[in-house]
N, C-alpha and C positions, 0 to 999 in steps of 0.2 A: 769577579768573586775574590775575598779577600779574608786574610787569615792571619792573625798578627804572630809574627816570629820573637818579639819580645817588647816588654812597653814598662821602662823604669825613668821616666821623664813625666815631670807636671807638666800637660800639654798649654794650660793657659798661661805657662810661665815662658813661653818661647815668643819671644816680643820681634826678634826678625829670624830672617835665615840667609848663608849665605851661600852661594851658588859658585863654586871651583869652576876652573876651564876643562876638568876632568868628571865633573860630577855628575853629565848627563851622558847617558852614553844608551845608545841603542845598535843591536847585535856588534859588538867588541868594538865600536867605533865612536868618538866622543861626537856628540850633536849639540851645537848648542842651540840655545831657545828662548829667544828674549821676550818673548810671550807669555812666557811659565808665569813671570813673577805677578801677572793680571788673574790666572788660576788659583794662585797661592792665597793670594790677596782675598780674591772672592769665595775660593772654596771654604781655606783654612782658617781665613782673616787675621793672616799676618800682615802686616801691611809694609813692614819695613822689609822687602827684599833685595838683597845688594850681591850684585855679581864681582865675584872677587875681594871680597872682602877678609879684611885681617880681623884675627880673632879677637884684638882691643875692638873693633868695629861693631862686629857681631860674635857674638859665643856660641853661635848654633848653626853648623852646616847643613846642607838640604841634598839630597841624592838622591839617584833613578837610574836603575841599570835595568833594560831590556833585553831579556833573552828570550829568541825565539823556538818555538818548539818544532813540533806538537808535542804535550806533555798528555800521555795517554793516562797516566794514573790522575790525572786531575781532570773530570768532563760535567760537562750540561747536559744531561741528558745521555745523547750518543756519542756529542761532540767534544774531542779533546780539545785543551787550552793548546792556544797556538801561541802564547805569549807568555812569561813568568816574568812578572815585573817586581824588582826589589826597591822598593821606596823609604825613605826614613828622615830623619833629623837626629841628630845628636851634638851634643854640648863637645864643643872643642876645649884641647887641654893647652893647646899651642895653633901657632899657623899651620901646620904639619900635622897634628895628629890628634885623633878624638879619643872622648871618655868612653870604651865599650861599653860600660855600665851607666851611662846616661844616655840611653839613645830610644827612641819609639823607630820600630823598623818592623814594616809589612809586608809581605809576598800579594801580589794580586795578579791574577790569571786574567787572561782576554784569550775570548772565544773565537774573536774574527781577526783574519790574517791579514787584512788590507788597510791596512791604519799607517797612515803616516807618523811621525817622531812625535811631534806637537799634539795630536791626539792620545798616543801610547802616556805623555807623560801627564795628560788632564787627567786622565784614567787613573794614575798613579794616584796623584793628588784628591781625587775623591775616596780613593780606596784609604788614602792614610789619616781619612776624617776621623777625630775619637769616637763619632758615633756610628761608625760603620762598625756594625758587628761581625764576630767572627763567622768566616762561612758564608758572609752573605752576597746574594747576590744581586748585580744592581746594573740599571743603562745608564752609559754616558754617551749621549750621541753624537758624530760626529761634525766639529764644525770648521769654518776657514777664519775664525777670529785671530 
């Protein structure tokens, strides 16, 4: 299930995203995922995914933070969410700061507890799609890609 926190950017203007060394986190720990670039390119149609790029190379940054639950306030039937994933894209002011007024940010709730970090990140990418409706429930199958 996805819900939009805020959206102040024109999604189609995002030509690239940079992923920094601390921008992918699961349960409070950095979790690098080189395969995530393929998911972003396929699902979000952003072909240029750079790891550790400067703001002059790419003015947009991508981030994901997965926090374990259970989250009893969010349920699918009687099952509480097992993860809250905050995912977003923000325009950068410089290499160390983003512009909080130019972001797309969503919360994605996951109801399966037994997922690898890569699968959590893929789910977050699907939830970030601009056509994912507010509070839409969707299914993403785990895989070994």
